[in-house]
DRENLOLO-885259 format. One record per residue: residue number from 1; residue in three letters; x, y, z of N, C-alpha, C, O, CB in turn. Coordinates in Angstrom, 3 decimals. Each point is the difference from the previous one (the first is absolute). Glycine has a CB too. Layout:
BEGIN
resi_resn_n_x_n_y_n_z_ca_x_ca_y_ca_z_c_x_c_y_c_z_o_x_o_y_o_z_cb_x_cb_y_cb_z
NUM_Ala_X_Y_Z_X_Y_Z_X_Y_Z_X_Y_Z_X_Y_Z
...
***
This chain:
BEGIN
resi_resn_n_x_n_y_n_z_ca_x_ca_y_ca_z_c_x_c_y_c_z_o_x_o_y_o_z_cb_x_cb_y_cb_z
1_Unk_-174.149_85.602_96.902_0.763_-0.804_0.941_0.923_-0.818_-0.705_-0.362_-0.747_-0.909_-1.404_0.732_2.461
2_Unk_3.022_0.131_-1.147_1.084_-0.683_-0.656_0.487_-1.270_0.710_0.293_0.051_1.195_0.342_2.152_-2.055
3_Unk_-0.546_-3.297_0.183_0.359_-1.226_0.604_1.439_-0.315_-0.506_0.329_0.140_-1.178_-2.814_-0.963_1.339
4_Unk_3.308_0.389_0.817_1.361_-0.369_-0.368_0.297_-1.366_0.476_-0.308_-0.342_1.142_1.018_2.677_-1.065
5_Unk_-0.116_-3.138_-0.919_0.481_-1.330_0.337_1.468_0.065_0.429_0.785_0.784_-0.533_-2.428_-1.807_-1.092
6_Unk_1.957_0.269_2.498_1.421_-0.146_0.537_0.358_-1.425_-0.090_-0.679_-0.839_0.593_0.481_2.765_1.000
7_Unk_1.258_-2.260_-2.322_0.477_-1.296_-0.007_0.981_-0.301_1.160_0.974_0.726_0.198_-1.337_-0.672_-2.646
8_Unk_0.096_-1.104_3.188_0.812_-0.348_1.091_1.014_-1.117_-0.315_-0.467_-1.094_-0.320_-1.408_1.825_1.747
9_Unk_3.061_-0.594_-1.378_0.970_-0.995_-0.313_0.189_-0.904_1.273_0.137_0.484_1.123_1.024_1.098_-2.860
10_Unk_-1.163_-2.873_1.489_0.146_-1.029_1.125_1.414_0.102_0.428_0.899_0.073_-0.838_-2.671_-1.705_-0.039
11_Unk_1.995_1.639_2.106_1.396_0.030_0.510_0.362_-1.434_0.465_-0.692_-0.677_0.761_0.493_3.175_-0.014
12_Unk_1.356_-2.864_-1.296_0.529_-1.282_0.426_-0.458_-1.135_-0.914_-0.849_0.169_-0.875_0.891_0.683_3.217
13_Unk_0.535_-1.968_-2.108_-0.372_-1.277_-0.740_-1.304_-0.458_0.408_-0.394_0.143_1.157_2.693_-0.813_-1.335
14_Unk_-2.993_0.116_-0.741_-1.335_-0.630_0.272_0.286_-1.460_0.756_0.842_-0.794_-0.419_-1.995_2.052_-1.833
15_Unk_0.443_-1.457_3.263_0.200_-1.331_0.723_-1.053_-0.893_-0.442_-1.151_0.376_-0.223_2.168_0.637_2.236
16_Unk_-0.569_-2.296_-2.144_-0.872_-1.101_-0.494_-0.774_-0.548_1.278_0.531_-0.314_1.066_1.143_-0.340_-3.099
17_Unk_-3.004_0.600_1.731_-0.814_-0.438_1.205_-0.589_-1.395_-0.277_-0.899_-0.447_0.712_0.294_2.891_-0.113
18_Unk_1.130_-3.144_-1.663_-0.484_-1.380_-0.198_0.467_-0.987_1.140_1.067_0.123_0.601_-1.031_0.345_-3.124
19_Unk_-0.950_-1.444_2.744_0.412_-0.992_1.020_0.999_-0.987_-0.623_0.792_-0.566_0.754_-3.044_0.779_0.446
20_Unk_2.275_-0.451_-2.462_0.947_-0.868_-0.677_0.296_0.451_-1.351_-0.819_0.639_-0.661_0.040_-2.457_1.960
21_Unk_2.005_1.478_-1.749_0.522_0.464_-1.270_-0.731_-0.652_-1.153_-0.418_-1.157_0.055_2.635_1.534_1.000
22_Unk_-2.355_0.437_-2.125_-0.531_-0.511_-1.238_1.068_-0.527_-0.922_1.003_0.662_-0.264_-2.844_0.914_0.500
23_Unk_1.607_-2.797_-0.728_0.964_-0.587_-0.855_-0.492_0.045_-1.457_-1.023_-0.653_-0.205_1.807_-0.813_2.108
24_Unk_-0.266_2.092_-2.922_-0.495_-0.054_-1.293_0.184_-1.365_-0.644_1.122_-0.489_-0.134_-0.678_2.886_-0.008
25_Unk_-1.557_-3.009_-0.256_0.150_-1.317_-0.660_-1.195_-0.210_-0.806_-1.106_0.316_0.438_2.494_-1.271_1.366
26_Unk_-1.229_0.440_-2.959_-1.042_-0.148_-0.983_-0.190_-1.530_-0.187_0.799_-0.677_-0.648_-0.237_2.954_-0.534
27_Unk_-1.634_-2.767_1.770_-0.434_-1.352_-0.052_-1.416_-0.198_-0.468_-0.851_0.807_0.374_2.424_-1.195_1.383
28_Unk_-1.915_-0.661_-2.578_-1.380_-0.208_-0.314_-0.789_-0.674_1.191_0.553_-0.749_0.805_0.146_0.569_-3.265
29_Unk_-2.059_0.514_2.501_-0.738_-0.528_1.023_-1.539_0.089_-0.300_-0.359_0.376_-1.116_2.271_0.234_2.671
30_Unk_-2.719_-0.904_-0.711_-1.494_0.138_-0.168_-0.654_0.612_1.188_0.499_-0.109_1.120_-0.497_-1.854_-2.566
31_Unk_-1.070_2.583_1.228_-0.897_0.302_1.112_-1.405_-0.427_-0.294_-0.436_0.026_-1.151_1.866_1.868_1.765
32_Unk_-2.185_-2.309_0.468_-1.263_-0.562_-0.079_-0.840_0.767_1.004_0.464_0.298_1.100_0.407_-2.577_-1.851
33_Unk_-2.159_2.617_0.367_-0.829_0.619_0.910_-1.486_-0.042_-0.497_-0.272_-0.367_-1.143_2.248_1.810_1.870
34_Unk_-2.786_-1.108_0.048_-1.516_-0.127_-0.275_-0.461_1.495_-0.370_0.341_0.975_0.669_-0.758_-3.097_1.100
35_Unk_-0.343_2.184_-2.834_-0.483_1.311_-0.490_-1.258_0.300_0.880_-0.378_-0.795_0.860_1.284_0.471_-3.372
36_Unk_-1.548_1.528_2.252_-1.126_0.515_0.650_-1.197_-0.994_-0.093_-0.841_0.002_0.899_1.697_2.337_-1.398
37_Unk_-0.959_-3.189_-0.563_-1.021_-0.957_-0.138_0.310_-1.309_0.492_-0.820_-0.908_-0.137_0.142_2.114_-1.650
38_Unk_1.917_-1.413_2.413_0.291_-1.298_0.596_0.687_-0.929_-0.904_0.258_-1.156_0.338_-2.156_1.459_1.032
39_Unk_2.235_0.255_-2.668_0.675_-0.924_-0.924_1.496_-0.038_0.245_0.577_1.038_0.327_-2.345_-0.603_-2.020
40_Unk_2.405_-1.539_1.557_1.456_-0.014_0.214_0.720_0.551_-1.270_-0.272_-0.431_-1.121_0.049_-1.594_2.726
41_Unk_1.143_2.985_-1.384_0.769_0.563_-1.010_1.479_-0.264_0.174_0.492_-0.013_1.128_-2.235_1.687_-1.365
42_Unk_2.492_-1.893_-0.890_1.424_-0.247_0.045_0.733_0.780_-1.028_-0.453_0.169_-1.132_0.005_-2.384_1.989
43_Unk_1.608_2.697_-0.444_0.779_0.906_-0.930_1.466_-0.353_0.182_0.462_-0.181_1.126_-2.183_2.116_-0.999
44_Unk_2.500_-2.038_-1.293_1.363_-0.188_-0.059_0.661_1.344_0.415_-0.519_1.040_-0.406_0.275_-2.866_-1.408
45_Unk_1.281_1.874_2.544_0.644_1.256_0.400_1.459_-0.165_-0.016_0.471_-1.128_-0.143_-2.379_1.750_1.525
46_Unk_2.660_0.407_-1.248_1.445_0.079_0.040_0.334_0.815_1.197_-0.549_1.090_0.159_0.818_-1.301_-2.650
47_Unk_0.628_-0.264_3.372_0.469_0.831_1.186_0.830_1.231_-0.489_0.662_-0.061_-1.036_-0.586_-2.071_2.530
48_Unk_-0.127_3.137_-0.793_0.918_1.143_-0.231_1.035_0.047_1.066_1.190_0.165_-0.269_-2.979_1.121_-0.839
49_Unk_1.339_-1.430_2.312_0.920_-0.076_1.215_-0.810_-0.685_1.162_-1.230_0.033_0.039_2.568_2.175_-0.737
50_Unk_-0.567_-2.820_1.627_-0.626_-0.706_1.088_0.742_0.422_1.297_1.155_0.426_0.001_-1.852_-2.421_-1.532
51_Unk_-0.055_1.840_2.605_0.466_0.197_1.387_-0.500_-1.077_0.961_-0.657_-0.927_-0.475_0.712_3.363_0.018
52_Unk_0.171_-2.399_1.628_-0.540_-0.937_0.867_-1.564_0.212_0.220_-0.742_-0.915_0.355_3.072_0.778_0.719
53_Unk_-2.726_1.359_-1.308_-1.370_0.296_0.260_-0.891_0.364_-1.222_-1.221_0.142_0.067_2.080_0.577_2.100
54_Unk_-0.124_-0.587_-3.265_-0.889_0.458_-1.281_0.751_-0.441_-1.187_1.129_-0.489_0.029_-2.146_2.604_1.044
55_Unk_0.285_-1.898_-2.141_0.524_-0.214_-1.283_-0.765_0.975_-1.014_-1.195_0.272_0.123_1.815_-2.778_0.508
56_Unk_0.200_2.999_-1.642_-0.564_0.823_-0.976_-0.112_-0.886_-1.270_0.969_-0.679_-0.341_-0.003_2.864_1.398
57_Unk_-2.110_-2.194_-1.759_-0.237_-0.818_-1.069_-0.437_0.794_-1.283_-0.501_1.117_0.127_-0.067_-2.899_1.560
58_Unk_0.745_1.244_-2.857_-0.429_0.522_-1.292_-1.049_-1.091_-0.517_0.320_-1.174_-0.185_2.032_2.489_-0.345
59_Unk_-3.535_-0.852_0.334_-1.018_-0.921_-0.566_-0.358_0.436_-1.436_-0.466_1.122_-0.201_-0.476_-1.582_2.543
60_Unk_1.147_-0.376_-3.295_-0.150_0.392_-1.476_-1.346_-0.388_-0.593_-0.220_0.095_-1.207_2.678_-0.381_0.940
61_Unk_-3.336_-0.145_1.127_-1.344_-0.382_-0.527_-0.886_1.305_0.133_0.380_1.006_0.598_-0.149_-3.610_0.117
62_Unk_-1.448_2.471_-1.337_-0.874_1.089_0.082_-0.977_-0.128_1.272_-1.008_0.702_0.088_1.203_-0.488_-2.687
63_Unk_0.139_-1.080_3.502_-0.824_-0.126_1.125_0.424_1.121_1.086_1.164_0.373_0.144_-1.472_-2.971_-0.670
64_Unk_-0.743_3.064_1.238_0.337_1.099_1.000_-0.174_-0.662_1.411_-0.981_-0.693_0.271_0.150_2.716_-1.859
65_Unk_1.755_-1.787_2.388_-0.053_-0.503_1.369_-0.291_1.192_0.947_0.791_0.941_0.056_0.857_-2.860_-0.616
66_Unk_-2.766_1.886_1.296_-0.266_1.153_0.888_0.913_0.173_1.150_0.483_-1.001_0.528_-2.723_0.739_-1.155
67_Unk_2.520_1.466_1.065_0.812_0.175_1.221_-0.651_-0.621_1.146_-1.214_0.068_0.187_2.120_1.993_-1.031
68_Unk_-0.040_-2.703_1.652_-0.311_-0.594_1.323_-0.718_-1.425_-0.278_-0.546_-0.597_0.928_0.280_3.059_0.242
69_Unk_0.289_-2.945_-2.392_-0.395_-1.361_-0.265_0.916_-1.025_0.495_1.207_0.167_-0.177_-2.291_0.667_-1.698
70_Unk_0.670_-1.830_2.449_0.849_-1.110_0.429_0.334_-0.933_-1.199_-0.890_-0.398_-0.751_-0.150_0.529_3.087
71_Unk_2.275_-0.451_-2.486_0.449_-0.866_-1.114_0.862_-1.046_0.563_0.485_0.162_1.120_-0.596_1.664_-2.782
72_Unk_0.350_-2.918_0.957_0.987_-0.939_0.164_1.098_0.167_-0.981_-0.248_-0.044_-1.205_-1.404_-1.416_2.111
73_Unk_2.857_1.650_-0.454_1.190_0.324_-0.947_0.995_-1.193_0.035_0.250_-0.558_1.069_-0.457_3.152_-0.646
74_Unk_0.735_-2.955_-1.509_0.988_-0.986_-0.009_1.016_0.259_-1.093_-0.327_0.579_-1.036_-1.305_-2.163_1.981
75_Unk_2.861_1.158_-0.715_1.078_0.081_-1.020_-0.114_-1.406_-0.652_-0.408_-0.987_0.612_2.063_2.722_0.691
76_Unk_-1.238_-1.735_-2.664_0.074_-1.283_-0.592_0.832_-0.996_0.687_1.063_0.316_0.533_-1.447_0.806_-2.506
77_Unk_-0.101_-2.381_1.970_0.522_-1.107_0.714_1.482_-0.114_-0.053_0.683_-0.080_1.021_-2.752_-1.006_-1.455
78_Unk_2.589_1.080_-0.852_1.514_-0.243_-0.160_0.861_1.155_0.401_1.224_-0.074_-0.108_-1.743_-1.409_-1.742
79_Unk_-0.087_2.554_2.313_0.795_1.185_0.445_-0.061_0.318_1.418_0.718_0.862_0.506_-1.069_-0.005_-2.628
80_Unk_-0.600_-1.625_2.843_-0.222_0.353_1.496_1.123_-0.112_0.881_-0.049_0.600_1.074_-2.087_-1.321_-1.365
81_Unk_3.185_0.011_-0.022_1.052_-0.296_0.877_1.318_0.880_-0.297_1.121_-0.392_0.325_-2.155_-1.988_-0.135
82_Unk_0.808_3.524_-0.795_1.060_0.921_-0.319_0.373_0.668_1.339_-0.876_0.347_0.792_0.061_0.044_-3.248
83_Unk_2.074_-0.223_2.685_0.479_0.713_1.209_-0.461_1.369_0.405_-0.079_0.343_1.180_1.857_-1.608_-1.691
84_Unk_-2.092_2.067_-0.551_-0.395_1.355_0.158_-1.547_0.132_0.506_-0.458_1.086_0.353_2.229_-0.494_-2.233
85_Unk_-2.419_-1.620_1.881_-1.440_-0.037_0.443_-0.083_-0.186_1.409_0.717_-0.828_0.562_-1.424_-0.066_-2.635
86_Unk_-0.235_1.704_2.777_-0.169_-0.163_1.385_-0.783_-1.326_0.267_-0.628_-0.464_-0.951_0.693_3.020_1.269
87_Unk_-0.090_-3.174_0.810_-0.612_-1.196_0.323_-1.416_-0.094_-0.433_-0.392_-1.031_-0.545_1.907_0.917_2.350
88_Unk_-2.361_1.184_-1.588_-1.398_-0.093_-0.284_-0.220_-0.216_-1.529_-0.982_-0.646_-0.366_0.480_2.134_2.396
89_Unk_1.373_-0.974_-2.928_-0.280_-0.137_-1.361_0.625_-1.411_-0.539_-0.116_-0.297_-1.189_0.071_2.977_0.967
90_Unk_0.652_-3.457_1.065_0.548_-1.305_-0.390_-1.154_-1.065_0.247_0.134_-1.174_-0.346_2.384_1.890_0.960
91_Unk_-3.583_-0.260_-0.034_-1.061_-1.019_0.287_-0.931_-0.126_-1.315_0.132_0.783_-0.941_-0.101_-0.199_3.606
92_Unk_-0.920_-1.557_-2.663_-0.776_-0.244_-1.125_-0.847_1.261_-0.350_-0.079_0.380_-1.168_0.068_-2.858_1.759
93_Unk_-0.587_3.087_0.373_-0.692_1.210_-0.176_-0.037_0.810_1.274_0.253_-0.511_1.091_-1.570_-0.567_-2.854
94_Unk_0.988_2.384_1.605_0.058_0.893_1.211_-1.239_0.904_-0.147_-0.286_0.471_-1.101_2.943_-0.487_1.341
95_Unk_-3.375_0.256_0.829_-1.119_0.893_0.109_0.570_1.345_-0.007_0.959_0.272_0.722_-2.384_-1.868_0.524
96_Unk_0.851_2.505_-2.072_0.406_1.370_-0.145_-1.104_0.937_-0.175_-1.080_-0.447_-0.384_3.071_-0.353_-0.531
97_Unk_-1.842_2.128_1.165_-1.045_0.950_-0.281_0.534_1.090_-1.005_1.127_0.477_0.132_-2.165_-0.917_2.216
98_Unk_0.242_0.785_-3.284_0.352_0.975_-0.926_-0.025_1.315_0.728_-1.077_0.433_0.410_0.192_-1.769_-2.341
99_Unk_2.062_2.033_2.126_-0.021_1.267_0.777_0.358_1.165_-0.950_-0.177_1.154_0.392_0.844_-2.379_1.791
100_Unk_-0.187_0.983_-3.378_0.300_1.102_-0.984_-0.327_-0.421_-1.344_0.355_-1.103_-0.414_1.423_1.955_1.789
101_Unk_-2.450_-0.013_-2.093_-0.510_-0.188_-1.355_0.656_1.136_-0.796_-0.210_1.182_0.271_-2.074_-2.284_0.451
102_Unk_3.096_0.690_-1.727_0.659_0.951_-0.884_-0.878_0.696_-1.020_-1.209_-0.229_-0.018_3.143_-1.148_0.334
103_Unk_-1.400_2.168_-1.114_-0.764_0.707_-1.055_-0.384_-0.921_-1.084_0.651_-1.021_-0.221_0.520_3.088_0.724
104_Unk_-2.272_-1.713_-1.225_-0.446_-0.854_-1.072_0.782_0.121_-1.261_0.444_1.075_-0.402_-2.604_-0.930_1.378
105_Unk_2.321_-1.345_-1.620_0.814_-0.125_-1.108_-0.704_0.513_-1.289_-1.215_-0.155_-0.127_2.336_-1.773_1.292
106_Unk_-0.415_2.505_-2.069_-0.596_0.676_-1.151_-0.484_-1.210_-0.940_-0.956_0.175_-0.756_2.545_2.077_0.939
107_Unk_-0.940_-3.436_-0.126_-0.398_-1.081_-0.850_-1.323_-0.697_0.502_-0.952_-0.141_-0.768_3.425_-0.171_0.182
108_Unk_-2.506_-0.097_1.826_-1.179_-0.798_0.565_-1.026_0.940_0.633_-1.187_-0.320_0.051_2.702_-1.678_0.418
109_Unk_-1.076_3.117_-0.005_-0.986_0.843_0.650_-0.149_-0.324_1.493_-0.825_0.618_0.674_-0.361_-0.442_-2.864
110_Unk_1.963_-1.129_2.723_-0.118_-0.451_1.281_1.404_0.058_0.712_1.015_-0.084_-0.690_-3.015_-1.358_-0.044
111_Unk_2.074_1.575_2.015_1.318_0.090_0.644_0.805_-1.276_-0.303_-0.523_-1.090_-0.234_-0.433_2.573_2.089
112_Unk_2.291_-1.241_-1.828_0.918_-1.109_-0.221_0.921_-0.290_1.148_0.520_-1.103_0.168_-0.638_1.652_-2.502
113_Unk_0.302_0.523_3.143_0.916_-0.191_1.190_-0.829_-0.023_1.303_-0.905_0.799_0.242_2.832_0.398_-1.469
114_Unk_-1.536_-2.166_2.013_-0.724_-0.159_1.347_0.948_-0.229_1.031_1.034_-0.633_-0.212_-2.990_-0.282_-0.796
115_Unk_1.639_1.428_2.191_0.790_-0.331_1.172_-0.794_-0.929_0.815_-1.193_0.213_0.212_2.388_1.948_-0.220
116_Unk_-0.563_-3.203_0.478_-0.606_-0.970_0.841_0.641_-0.064_1.416_1.219_-0.140_0.103_-1.781_-1.127_-2.193
117_Unk_-0.214_1.365_3.149_0.550_-0.190_1.375_-0.286_-1.434_0.304_-1.141_-0.461_-0.026_0.779_2.889_0.830
118_Unk_1.531_-3.183_-0.488_-0.108_-1.340_0.422_-0.618_-0.159_1.347_0.428_0.657_0.949_1.475_-1.106_-2.313
119_Unk_-2.823_-0.337_1.485_-0.700_-0.175_1.354_0.760_-1.098_0.773_-0.448_-1.138_0.144_-1.908_1.816_-1.092
120_Unk_3.496_-0.268_1.416_0.922_-0.991_0.763_0.324_0.640_1.335_-0.152_1.214_0.140_1.231_-2.190_-2.295
121_Unk_-0.666_0.255_3.081_0.401_0.529_1.303_1.240_0.832_-0.170_0.992_-0.473_-0.555_-1.991_-1.488_1.745
122_Unk_0.967_3.194_-0.723_1.182_0.864_-0.136_1.180_-0.453_0.757_-0.094_-0.793_0.938_-1.398_2.597_-1.275
123_Unk_2.502_-1.346_-0.034_1.364_-0.361_0.616_0.165_0.812_1.282_-0.385_1.167_0.079_1.466_-1.664_-2.383
124_Unk_-0.509_-0.144_3.280_0.157_0.642_1.297_1.089_1.102_-0.117_1.006_-0.163_-0.690_-1.717_-2.005_1.913
125_Unk_0.453_3.326_-0.496_0.970_1.190_-0.125_1.370_-0.337_0.386_0.906_0.594_-0.585_-2.709_0.918_1.059
126_Unk_2.105_-2.418_0.468_1.344_-0.336_0.376_0.717_-0.838_-1.069_1.221_-0.156_0.033_-1.955_0.263_2.346
127_Unk_-0.041_-0.637_-3.315_0.621_-0.779_-1.007_0.415_0.870_-1.249_0.495_-0.568_-0.973_-1.859_-1.423_1.821
128_Unk_1.182_3.294_-0.842_0.298_0.760_-1.098_1.490_0.131_-0.282_0.815_0.180_0.905_-2.900_0.953_-0.457
129_Unk_2.418_-1.229_-1.746_1.433_0.140_-0.409_0.043_0.819_-1.091_-1.037_0.352_-0.564_1.678_-2.435_1.332
130_Unk_0.662_2.494_-1.201_0.120_0.920_-1.068_-0.303_-0.761_-1.396_-0.451_0.615_-0.966_2.209_0.795_2.400
131_Unk_-1.472_-2.813_-1.467_-0.266_-0.736_-1.184_-1.177_-0.853_0.235_-0.279_-0.314_1.158_2.632_0.362_-1.820
132_Unk_-3.092_-0.465_-0.359_-1.203_-0.798_0.289_0.432_-1.292_0.629_0.990_-0.628_-0.374_-2.263_1.651_-1.538
133_Unk_0.492_-1.377_2.869_0.373_-1.212_0.784_-0.248_-1.328_-0.675_0.447_-1.043_0.478_-0.937_2.368_1.471
134_Unk_-0.214_-1.290_-3.050_-0.395_-1.229_-0.701_0.988_-0.441_-0.987_-0.005_-1.166_-0.393_-2.269_1.778_0.706
135_Unk_3.194_0.324_-0.774_0.985_-0.372_-1.095_0.873_-1.070_0.446_0.661_0.152_1.027_-0.668_2.098_-1.913
136_Unk_0.076_-3.409_0.147_0.892_-1.049_0.349_-0.460_-0.961_1.033_0.748_-0.890_0.403_0.905_2.406_-1.015
137_Unk_-2.833_-1.366_1.040_-0.588_-0.886_1.079_-1.153_-0.718_-0.595_-0.861_0.645_-0.598_1.545_0.886_2.477
138_Unk_-0.765_-2.843_-1.757_-1.203_-0.819_-0.434_-1.237_0.514_0.666_0.028_0.590_1.080_1.382_-2.627_-1.403
139_Unk_-2.492_1.792_-0.359_-1.334_0.555_0.455_-0.452_-0.673_1.386_-0.737_0.609_0.776_0.049_-0.215_-3.323
140_Unk_1.121_-1.554_2.788_-0.404_-0.644_1.136_0.912_0.044_1.149_-0.277_-0.576_1.051_-0.897_-0.731_-2.507
141_Unk_2.321_2.016_1.272_0.989_0.178_1.141_-0.396_1.193_0.831_-0.303_1.035_-0.595_2.182_-2.030_-0.765
142_Unk_-1.906_0.954_2.682_-0.391_1.127_0.805_0.953_1.216_-0.159_1.162_-0.118_-0.389_-2.178_-1.526_1.995
143_Unk_0.469_2.743_-1.297_0.864_1.242_-0.143_1.189_0.030_0.991_1.121_0.365_-0.353_-3.180_0.892_-0.411
144_Unk_1.766_-1.653_1.998_1.036_-0.026_0.977_0.057_-1.391_0.537_-1.007_-0.536_0.462_0.725_2.956_0.106
145_Unk_1.506_-3.049_-0.623_0.200_-1.347_0.520_-0.342_-0.237_1.411_0.436_0.788_0.839_1.242_-0.920_-2.421
146_Unk_-2.411_-0.866_1.940_-0.192_-0.172_1.404_-1.337_0.678_0.571_-0.424_-0.299_1.116_2.987_0.186_-0.988
147_Unk_-3.198_1.040_-0.955_-1.230_0.655_0.462_-1.147_-0.745_-0.312_-0.013_-0.533_-1.109_1.000_2.585_0.882
148_Unk_-1.953_-2.202_0.966_-1.191_-0.572_-0.290_-1.153_0.984_0.269_0.110_0.888_0.845_0.913_-3.110_-0.358
149_Unk_-2.162_2.035_-1.247_-1.150_0.873_0.180_-0.873_-0.588_0.856_-0.269_-1.194_-0.134_0.463_2.112_-1.921
150_Unk_-0.738_-0.174_3.027_-0.975_-0.433_0.971_-1.296_0.872_-0.106_-0.027_1.093_-0.566_1.936_-1.887_2.103
151_Unk_-2.922_0.227_-0.966_-1.242_0.774_-0.103_-0.034_1.197_0.883_-0.989_0.733_0.007_-0.134_-2.779_-0.574
***
């Protein structure tokens, strides 16, 4: 019985399905979480890219963070007010979930790259724009002037 493989070429350009644009930026920060035994763990990290709903980080310690673990993430205090950061990352800390764990490092034997999903209220579909809506806007300024949020 002969098996043949056929390569299928994708037709057309790949469409981006992300809810918000990723901005490449390298900033120092920290993550804090509880391990399986209930002990508080902390690790210094560096961001790789950020968006309104997530952040990719590099962790250079030998600590392993399990997928789906809840963590508190924060950018170093003196860098929180940079214009390229979304409002959620300008706060003192933000609750996030580890949703991607990268390959293990040859040096430490543990993963170094993690993807965090920020547990923040998503942006409304009508507010979507081609450029990130947070750039150039203070964190406490509303997205649309005159709009208030009701229950």
